C-alpha angles and dihedrals in degrees: 000000000000137000112258115287090199094093109091133195119246141189121213126213140149132221135183123206109313097321103074127191130176135210121209116258116223132200139136094257093048093046091050093053091044089056092044094055100030103065135065097248111088107188112147136183104247106172139013127199100197105156108029126174119271113291095018118107125231118253144190119210121207128198129199105224094166130093097249139067112255128207110223097189092111094041117134131190123204137170132205091293088063094229101141121213122204137199113282094217123076094202123106111285108196124179116196124210111284094013128126129221127187123216119202144141096244114031095177095055091048093049090050088060102039105020131239121343138141112276150148134210120237126206127225092026113219096228109229107237115226090209091062133285145186117244120197126187118199136178119200086350092302115124114241106174140343139185132194109204129185133218090251089066092061132094117180113252095014131091128231110244130199110237099201118020089198093061120076120275090225092065104097091204089064092069132076140170113264116261093197115126087233091053094242142040108217111181092005135091108280117262087227095049111134121174111230111239098149118100119232118258138194111259099186147338119207145166104245091177133011090274107022127087120195122197123197127200130204092239141000118296124221111247090224090064094058109093139144122296095024097110125053131181111204087338091307109130116239106214140175098047120180120165142135118268141254098021106093105195098139110196118177119189101211121185089190118064109247129194107185133047126196123193127181141164099029117148130199125220092270091058097254110149118216118229119236109283130188126189141165115262112240117238129220109270118262127194112300093008087108122039135185108244108170136023130193107189100151109040124178133210121280122243088265091054095253115146107246118220134248112244145179118207121210125195132198103236094172124102092241137046114284129216119227092205114129094009129127137177111231120199124200136032094276134046108274117166090203090062099048123102125196112230092195111114118171114253093009126120128159115244122209108301094002124136138222122197123205109200142164115253114199093179104097101188123078113271120223094213113023091177093068108013106045121102088252091060091060090077090069111359097176101053099024095094092051095055116100109223139113120256119214107184122199114203113245141049097279143031088210096250113164111231096219103041139338142161123248126190135179105209131189120208090227107029102033122219115021097173133001133180137163107210124204132204087230088074089074118106114257091219092082122084088212131007094198105126094020123104131221110249128201112241099190137001112222129134096228106045117101107258095236089061091052097059138060143156120287108250096191121122090249094046094238140070097211117184098355139072111300115260091233095049109117106147095141097073092092094235117133099176144323118300141153121046122327110172141182108264108168136006128198100188099155109041123180107243111164116146090203105047096082092242126108112259116255121225128222110253144170121203126203130192130210104229094174129094093239135078112252133213110224097191109131095014109156141181129221118200134196116299111278129225091283088056090246126120122253111230123194125183111221106183126043104178141035105290123174117218115192123218110283091016124137130232118205119194109188137166119249115202121233095251090065111091122237116271135089091245091060092048090050092049090050090052093046092049091054093046107028096167094056120103101201110220118247088232093055117111114213118211107187114194132195091198114081118250086219094207111183117238087216094059133266146201114258125188125187121211135186125231088265091058092254115149109237103176142344136200137174105204125196136187085241088071090074119103112281091243091059112093097178124028095196109133093007123105128217110243128200111240100202123020089206094049126092114293098215099045118112091213091060093061132066142162118283112249095202113127091235092052102254145029104229113178094007137075115299114259093226098041124137109222116254089216094068114122119285123245113279095167130043089259126031134168126210120217098020090197118041137170114216096197099122094248092124094247117105093334091150138030125219121226109202123193126193123173137136112319098251129127116262145123128271133206125188121194132171124214134186121232090269089063095250116143107240100171135018098203100174123015114195105324124171110256137187113193103300142030145153127227131182132216125195097196096258130128128237091272092053098253122132115255124230124259113277146090121302134183124234113210117196119188122189123190113200109220095209103043092029089220124134124219123196128207128188131198133169125235130182130216114205119180 
């Protein structure tokens, strides 16, 4: 395990306009490092044994990294209590270049554990505090090196080793837990020693106030490498630098707003020179620059049993890098300091389109590889380390997110609220048996869309889309909402679902058809059913994400029982088992639902609405709409005969003649083709010869009427060749110019008529002229 590498080194300087001058920054840490690296003596603290096993003494290992032999006779060691300990021997204590020496209170006990090595005993021993301490090494009263470690650096039974002796001890990223089998390496090269061959680089440049730019580097920079003409702002040279090394907290007070920074010629403490690097300076976040894009409020356990964390993902939606300075994530409807998380992370800015994830981290000890071992990584262990996003852990097992509903805000200390949402559990997609372990993902990011239409359930295998564009995000399809004509096309209100009849259970379903010439977005589509026993309307959302329905395409909303696992492939298999003869069209959109459609066997009123609460279609179906030869409609769907015909007309619906009882997701079995010839006369009949034998082929005929668009009344009667009225199809119905009516070849008493020729008589009474016009047309029944 390693101390956090998220603390970066910084240089501070100020500039005004184009003539830039810099005062020296002072501070105890800066002075200490300036002394460490500014004199000829180069004795460094190389290893600390803070929490040894029982019976083994603590130790401090020193290393001579300088060019000269050093006499340690006057060496003193002190901790934060400033009670210095000195060497117990008065003999000469020389340390040659490249040599180690171990300081401890009991040299013999330490050698029994680790073998022979060069060492000295120190009395009194400055006990190394497990809760954190500051260790200072001095010779002749002159500070040589110091390190302030924290409890989070420590692992019991193992030492803390310096990775690169050339880099400062005060850099937390320069220390790691020993990987030696013995738990420590006194008198030997550290197990975690890694020579530094990587040049330093600029991690970020950001405005932390309206006039102050801060630059963060990947590692400490040698003060000798900082010279004039190495830093430019929009090609304006920054001159006159003076600052303490090695802290690299570069703050430039710029009266002119700058966009780009260029840095060159900087060298780290191992002599690696950084190449010239230019980057865009991150700006303070303004409203809607940062948006919340994913929420995990109800995590589950991983496959290994590890508790997965709650998290909130934030994305930079601006067209420039955004600073996280001064930002916090507030959780809950009211201000609660205990539920606020600072987003500020030194050296971190969000580039265009980049993400930051705030998450709960129940693991208390430092983790050697957060990219693969943190609790967040358990969502997707294989790909987690490859994802480019910033991690902001919050110690503890929970962020305090409520599972059902909660308020989330991104707040800036200067500008106030940057982003605010109140999420609801109702935003989750009804296709899932359980949404535990699945995040809410943002579908689209616009200021005007209702929030519930902008979110849905993650459908990924891992249940999240951490650090990359949400799987459901599809805002580039050009669709802003449902439009055109989406109509009821088939209704299975009385499915056969008997676990003991040897047949696959049928689901309830409703099918819709896009009769417009445009593609439609189904997101937010919902259904309202007949008033229930409490005299309130039942509302059921059908679509939970942006879904493109092409012209002529079908939408099938169907109920999936609880014993069917989550996954579209399982829902499709369930549907295919119930209707094995159906070839579902490639243009069909399937909307599986866990909630029951609760369609009444006695009939009900159904109304379809778009996301904008616009009524699209309405129908009041009835068992009487089945074909007159059908005695029991159980297991048989009602199919629309003509997509262009009236939705709520009994004559435009009939019983499916499919062997499986319905045609979900495919062309209706009793449909009349929309490609039939258009009316060229006031009254036309298509087909002119039909065979009402329930085989699905020409079982009905369509009577189309088209006259002047004036209000009137219409009556449609059918006669045999002897002039006897055999069917009164329409009896005085209001009429405006055009209409379509359907005849199934039955008489008024519901009996099938014999083969032969019949006469259709259409009478239209004009309400204004009070005149009646009559039209006749022949039609043939052929069994």
